[in-house]
MARDO-215252 format. One record per residue (C-alpha): y, z, x; residue in one letter. Coordinates in Angstrom, 3 decimals, always signed. Last residue first. Layout:
<pt><v>Y</v><w>Z</w><u>X</u><res>a</res></pt>
...
END
This chain:
<pt><v>-86.369</v><w>-240.309</w><u>-148.596</u><res>n</res></pt>
<pt><v>-83.393</v><w>-241.440</w><u>-150.715</u><res>t</res></pt>
<pt><v>-83.255</v><w>-244.797</w><u>-149.403</u><res>e</res></pt>
<pt><v>-86.959</v><w>-245.460</w><u>-149.536</u><res>n</res></pt>
<pt><v>-86.894</v><w>-244.170</w><u>-153.227</u><res>y</res></pt>
<pt><v>-83.999</v><w>-246.548</w><u>-154.220</u><res>f</res></pt>
<pt><v>-85.736</v><w>-249.474</w><u>-152.485</u><res>d</res></pt>
<pt><v>-88.913</v><w>-248.892</w><u>-154.372</u><res>v</res></pt>
<pt><v>-87.021</v><w>-248.160</w><u>-157.830</u><res>a</res></pt>
<pt><v>-85.106</v><w>-251.498</w><u>-157.164</u><res>r</res></pt>
<pt><v>-88.211</v><w>-253.390</w><u>-156.649</u><res>f</res></pt>
<pt><v>-90.104</v><w>-252.026</w><u>-159.804</u><res>k</res></pt>
<pt><v>-86.962</v><w>-252.483</w><u>-161.981</u><res>n</res></pt>
<pt><v>-85.526</v><w>-250.068</w><u>-164.319</u><res>n</res></pt>
<pt><v>-81.852</v><w>-250.853</w><u>-164.179</u><res>v</res></pt>
<pt><v>-79.149</v><w>-248.243</w><u>-164.036</u><res>y</res></pt>
<pt><v>-80.161</v><w>-246.281</w><u>-160.806</u><res>l</res></pt>
<pt><v>-78.128</v><w>-243.082</w><u>-160.491</u><res>r</res></pt>
<pt><v>-77.107</v><w>-241.829</w><u>-156.911</u><res>k</res></pt>
<pt><v>-76.033</v><w>-238.256</w><u>-156.858</u><res>v</res></pt>
<pt><v>-73.097</v><w>-237.210</w><u>-154.564</u><res>a</res></pt>
<pt><v>-72.505</v><w>-233.627</w><u>-153.449</u><res>i</res></pt>
<pt><v>-69.905</v><w>-231.012</w><u>-152.712</u><res>e</res></pt>
<pt><v>-70.923</v><w>-227.604</w><u>-151.503</u><res>r</res></pt>
<pt><v>-69.421</v><w>-224.780</w><u>-153.419</u><res>g</res></pt>
<pt><v>-72.740</v><w>-222.168</w><u>-153.452</u><res>d</res></pt>
<pt><v>-73.258</v><w>-223.186</w><u>-157.102</u><res>q</res></pt>
<pt><v>-73.415</v><w>-226.955</w><u>-156.318</u><res>l</res></pt>
<pt><v>-70.347</v><w>-229.346</w><u>-156.985</u><res>v</res></pt>
<pt><v>-70.582</v><w>-232.678</w><u>-158.348</u><res>g</res></pt>
<pt><v>-70.102</v><w>-236.398</w><u>-157.597</u><res>t</res></pt>
<pt><v>-71.877</v><w>-239.139</w><u>-159.517</u><res>s</res></pt>
<pt><v>-72.751</v><w>-242.152</w><u>-157.621</u><res>y</res></pt>
<pt><v>-73.130</v><w>-245.238</w><u>-159.588</u><res>k</res></pt>
<pt><v>-75.591</v><w>-248.193</w><u>-158.982</u><res>f</res></pt>
<pt><v>-75.694</v><w>-251.944</w><u>-159.865</u><res>n</res></pt>
<pt><v>-72.317</v><w>-252.412</w><u>-158.188</u><res>l</res></pt>
<pt><v>-69.595</v><w>-253.835</w><u>-160.319</u><res>s</res></pt>
<pt><v>-68.663</v><w>-250.204</w><u>-161.654</u><res>s</res></pt>
<pt><v>-67.397</v><w>-249.081</w><u>-158.464</u><res>d</res></pt>
<pt><v>-67.382</v><w>-245.031</w><u>-158.822</u><res>n</res></pt>
<pt><v>-68.509</v><w>-244.553</w><u>-155.198</u><res>l</res></pt>
<pt><v>-66.386</v><w>-247.013</w><u>-153.703</u><res>i</res></pt>
<pt><v>-63.260</v><w>-245.793</w><u>-155.445</u><res>k</res></pt>
<pt><v>-64.120</v><w>-242.330</w><u>-154.418</u><res>a</res></pt>
<pt><v>-64.343</v><w>-243.414</w><u>-150.700</u><res>m</res></pt>
<pt><v>-61.045</v><w>-245.233</w><u>-150.883</u><res>k</res></pt>
<pt><v>-59.417</v><w>-242.125</w><u>-152.396</u><res>e</res></pt>
<pt><v>-60.784</v><w>-239.984</w><u>-149.628</u><res>a</res></pt>
<pt><v>-59.823</v><w>-242.250</w><u>-146.741</u><res>d</res></pt>
<pt><v>-62.350</v><w>-242.085</w><u>-143.837</u><res>y</res></pt>
<pt><v>-62.467</v><w>-245.643</w><u>-143.062</u><res>s</res></pt>
<pt><v>-58.763</v><w>-245.932</w><u>-142.594</u><res>g</res></pt>
<pt><v>-58.825</v><w>-244.020</w><u>-139.305</u><res>r</res></pt>
<pt><v>-61.814</v><w>-246.063</w><u>-138.082</u><res>r</res></pt>
<pt><v>-60.091</v><w>-249.332</w><u>-138.447</u><res>k</res></pt>
<pt><v>-56.874</v><w>-248.089</w><u>-136.841</u><res>r</res></pt>
<pt><v>-59.089</v><w>-246.698</w><u>-133.816</u><res>t</res></pt>
<pt><v>-60.919</v><w>-249.901</w><u>-133.464</u><res>i</res></pt>
<pt><v>-57.745</v><w>-251.952</w><u>-133.178</u><res>y</res></pt>
<pt><v>-56.274</v><w>-249.510</w><u>-130.755</u><res>r</res></pt>
<pt><v>-59.501</v><w>-249.593</w><u>-128.624</u><res>r</res></pt>
<pt><v>-59.347</v><w>-253.581</w><u>-128.811</u><res>n</res></pt>
<pt><v>-55.622</v><w>-253.737</w><u>-127.619</u><res>k</res></pt>
<pt><v>-56.365</v><w>-251.307</w><u>-124.817</u><res>i</res></pt>
<pt><v>-59.338</v><w>-253.323</w><u>-123.607</u><res>y</res></pt>
<pt><v>-57.584</v><w>-256.420</w><u>-123.831</u><res>l</res></pt>
<pt><v>-54.856</v><w>-255.247</w><u>-121.892</u><res>v</res></pt>
<pt><v>-57.029</v><w>-253.860</w><u>-119.081</u><res>i</res></pt>
<pt><v>-58.539</v><w>-257.323</w><u>-118.689</u><res>m</res></pt>
END
């Protein structure tokens, strides 16, 4: 039982460690196969932001976009 817990814990730790990779996240943000694109920028106070742009003007997508941002 303890061995299974340790293996599961190691697996989760490895998986989490890879999910915060900056290059991987940048690739996901700029993936052109998705119907949206995130644009990154820097505010005047130095904070980095990501802006989501909606490509297709569709009533349902606009509602989803609004719900996601609010």
